[in-house]
N, C-alpha and C positions, 0 to 999 in steps of 0.2 A: 253604636251610638248614632243618633240622628240629630242633625242640626236643622232647625226651622227658623224662619225670620221672626225676630221679636216684633210682635204687633203692638205698637205703641198705644193702641186703643183698647186692647183686650184686658179686661180686669183679671183674667186668669194668669196672664203673663206678668202683670204687676204683682199679683200675690206670689207667684213662683219666685220672682226676683227678690222680693222682700224676705221670703222664707229662706232662700239660699243665702242671702247676705247675712241675715241674722244668725243662721246656723254657723256660718264661717267666722263671723266677727263677735258673736256673743251679745248678751243682753245690754251691755253698756253702749254698744253702737247699733242697736236694733233700729230697723226702719220698718215702715208700714207700707201696705199696698197704696195707700193714698199719697204717701211721700213719693213713691216711684211714679205714680200717675202724674203728680204735679210737676215733677222734674223731667218728665218725658213728653209733656204736652207740646202741641204745635206752637212754634214761635216764628214769626215772619223773618225770613233771611237765615234761618238756622236749619240745618239738616241733621238728622239723627238716624242711626241704623244699628241693628244688633242681631244677635243670634241667641236662640234658646237651645241648649243641649238637652236631649231626652235619652234616657236609657230605660228600655221597657216601658215607654210612654210616660215616664216620670221625670220631672225636671231635675237635672244634676249640675247644671251650670248655665251661665249666661254672660254675654258681653254686650255692652252698649257703648257707642262712640258718637261723639259730637266733634266734627272737625273744627279747628279754629277758624274764626272769621277774620277777614282782612279789613 
């Protein structure tokens, strides 16, 4: 397995996250790539980071984190 930084600006990363989420949670909790893009867009004073897990160059998992602000 390979971990790569989740690029908050890459549409392919948004699509991968949406597909993985929907596969895990089902259609009742489905999200779209646009939803991921909107919720990971730049905001002043907020930092976000994540990793995308690849197996044979295919997305198999992801993690995104936004630390709390004070």
